[in-house]
C-alpha positions as CSV (number, residue, x, y, z in Angstrom):
1,M,31.9,7.0,15.1
2,K,32.7,6.2,18.7
3,L,31.8,8.8,21.3
4,P,33.1,9.2,24.8
5,F,30.9,7.5,27.6
6,G,27.8,9.6,28.4
7,Q,27.8,11.5,25.1
8,R,25.1,11.2,22.6
9,G,25.6,11.4,18.8
10,R,23.4,11.1,15.7
11,M,23.7,9.0,12.8
12,P,24.1,11.0,9.6
13,M,20.7,11.5,8.1
14,R,20.0,10.8,4.5
15,R,17.9,13.4,2.9
16,C,14.7,12.4,1.1
17,E,14.3,13.1,-2.6
18,R,11.9,16.0,-3.1
19,R,10.3,16.4,-6.5
20,G,8.0,19.3,-6.0
21,D,6.0,18.5,-3.0
22,V,6.8,14.8,-3.1
23,S,9.1,13.0,-0.5
24,I,10.9,9.7,-1.7
25,H,13.3,8.2,0.7
26,P,16.6,7.6,-1.0
27,T,16.4,3.8,-0.2
28,A,13.1,3.5,-1.9
29,S,12.9,1.7,-5.2
30,L,10.5,2.9,-7.9
31,N,10.6,0.8,-11.1
32,R,9.2,2.5,-14.2
33,R,8.9,5.9,-12.7
34,E,7.2,7.2,-15.8
35,M,4.3,5.0,-14.8
36,I,4.1,6.0,-11.2
37,H,2.2,9.1,-10.4
38,L,2.6,10.6,-6.9
39,G,0.1,13.3,-5.8
40,R,1.0,16.5,-3.9
41,R,2.9,15.9,-0.5
42,A,2.8,12.1,-0.9
43,Q,5.5,10.3,0.9
44,V,7.4,7.1,0.1
45,G,9.3,5.5,3.1
46,E,12.5,3.6,3.6
47,Y,13.1,0.6,1.4
48,A,9.6,0.7,0.0
49,I,9.4,-1.0,-3.5
50,I,6.9,0.3,-6.1
51,R,6.8,-1.5,-9.4
52,A,4.5,-0.4,-12.3
53,H,4.1,-2.8,-15.3
54,D,1.6,-2.3,-18.1
55,H,-0.7,-0.1,-16.0
56,P,0.1,2.8,-13.7
57,V,0.4,3.1,-10.0
58,E,-1.2,6.2,-8.8
59,I,-0.7,7.5,-5.2
60,G,-2.8,10.4,-4.1
61,A,-2.2,13.7,-2.4
62,F,-0.9,13.5,1.3
63,S,-0.8,9.7,1.2
64,Q,2.0,7.8,3.0
65,V,3.7,4.5,1.8
66,G,5.4,3.1,5.0
67,P,8.8,1.6,5.2
68,F,9.4,-1.8,3.5
69,T,6.0,-1.7,1.8
70,V,5.9,-3.4,-1.6
71,I,3.4,-2.3,-4.3
72,L,3.4,-4.6,-7.4
73,G,1.2,-2.6,-9.9
74,G,1.0,-5.3,-12.6
75,F,-2.6,-4.7,-13.6
76,G,-2.9,-1.3,-11.8
77,V,-3.0,0.2,-8.4
78,T,-4.9,3.4,-7.5
79,I,-4.4,4.8,-4.0
80,G,-6.5,7.8,-3.1
81,D,-5.7,10.9,-1.1
82,N,-4.9,10.8,2.6
83,V,-4.3,7.1,2.8
84,M,-1.9,5.8,5.5
85,I,0.0,2.6,4.6
86,A,2.0,1.2,7.5
87,P,5.3,-0.7,7.2
88,H,5.6,-4.1,5.5
89,V,2.4,-4.0,3.5
90,V,2.0,-5.9,0.2
91,I,-0.3,-4.7,-2.6
92,A,-0.1,-7.1,-5.5
93,A,-2.2,-6.3,-8.5
94,G,-2.0,-9.6,-10.5
95,N,-1.5,-13.4,-10.3
96,H,0.5,-15.9,-12.1
97,D,-1.7,-18.2,-14.4
98,Y,-1.8,-21.0,-12.0
99,L,-4.7,-22.7,-14.0
100,Q,-2.5,-23.8,-16.8
101,T,-0.3,-26.8,-16.4
102,E,1.7,-26.9,-19.7
103,K,4.5,-24.4,-18.7
104,P,6.5,-23.8,-15.6
105,M,4.7,-21.3,-13.4
106,R,7.4,-18.7,-13.9
107,F,6.6,-18.7,-17.7
108,A,2.8,-19.4,-17.3
109,G,1.6,-15.8,-18.0
110,N,-0.6,-13.6,-15.8
111,L,-4.4,-13.5,-14.7
112,S,-6.2,-10.6,-13.1
113,K,-9.5,-9.6,-11.7
114,G,-8.6,-6.1,-12.4
115,P,-6.8,-3.2,-10.7
116,I,-6.6,-2.7,-6.9
117,I,-8.3,0.5,-5.9
118,I,-7.9,2.1,-2.5
119,E,-10.3,5.1,-2.0
120,D,-9.5,8.2,0.1
121,N,-8.7,8.3,3.8
122,V,-8.0,4.6,4.3
123,W,-5.7,3.4,7.1
124,I,-3.9,0.1,6.3
125,G,-2.2,-1.5,9.2
126,A,1.3,-3.2,9.4
127,N,2.0,-6.4,7.5
128,V,-1.3,-6.4,5.6
129,T,-1.6,-8.1,2.2
130,I,-4.0,-6.8,-0.5
131,T,-4.6,-9.2,-3.3
132,D,-5.5,-8.7,-7.0
133,G,-8.6,-7.0,-8.0
134,V,-9.7,-5.7,-4.5
135,R,-11.5,-2.4,-3.8
136,I,-11.2,-0.8,-0.5
137,G,-13.9,1.8,0.2
138,R,-13.2,5.3,1.6
139,D,-12.5,5.7,5.4
140,A,-11.9,2.0,6.0
141,V,-9.5,0.6,8.3
142,I,-7.6,-2.7,7.7
143,G,-6.3,-4.2,10.8
144,A,-2.6,-5.2,11.1
145,N,-1.7,-8.8,9.7
146,S,-4.8,-9.0,7.7
147,V,-5.0,-10.5,4.3
148,V,-7.6,-8.8,2.1
149,T,-9.0,-11.0,-0.6
150,R,-12.3,-9.3,-1.4
151,D,-13.8,-5.9,-1.5
152,V,-14.1,-3.7,1.8
153,G,-16.9,-1.2,2.1
154,A,-16.7,2.5,3.0
155,F,-16.1,3.0,6.8
156,D,-15.7,-0.9,7.4
157,V,-13.1,-2.0,9.9
158,V,-11.8,-5.4,8.8
159,G,-9.2,-7.8,10.2
160,G,-8.0,-11.4,10.0
161,M,-6.9,-13.9,7.5
162,A,-9.0,-13.6,5.2
163,A,-10.1,-10.3,6.4
164,R,-13.7,-10.0,7.6
165,V,-15.8,-7.0,8.7
166,L,-15.5,-6.4,12.4
167,F,-17.8,-3.3,12.4
168,N,-18.7,-0.2,10.4
169,R,-17.5,3.1,11.7
170,K,-20.6,5.0,10.5
171,Q,-23.0,2.5,12.0
172,L,-21.2,2.5,15.4
173,Q,-21.3,6.4,15.4
174,L,-25.2,6.2,14.7
175,R,-25.6,3.8,17.6
176,R,-23.6,6.0,20.0
177,T,-25.4,9.2,19.1
178,G,-28.9,7.8,18.3
């Protein structure tokens, strides 16, 4: 709608779907909702995509899934409580069976190292990719634009492609106080 010069207007807001204490933006896409479990006060942002397959996707209490994030839960994804996931994150639990050569990749079947587990109080920066079978320890921080291909320890701050440990938050705190 056009407003006279100098006047401000607001775009009409879409209301988030609220199921109990859960907030799901209306543009978010949740595939196989019966396999997706959202904890108390969990939030799913604009245009996020969450797809469960044979295993559940579990998102803990007070956790936030940022806009445009994609969670592909093929072999299971567990996200703890109080986890912050920034925009444009990809969490992919599974791989195509790239080892076989008999069939086209699309029909090759799947491989997995196991579920992706993100423990409590983790902060995942924008544009991060988390690959199959990774476990991220509690209170870890994943820097923006990182690709996480192996496990991350508790309190570790990681970054890069592939992500590497930059420092440990607890050890840094001990150095400062000790």
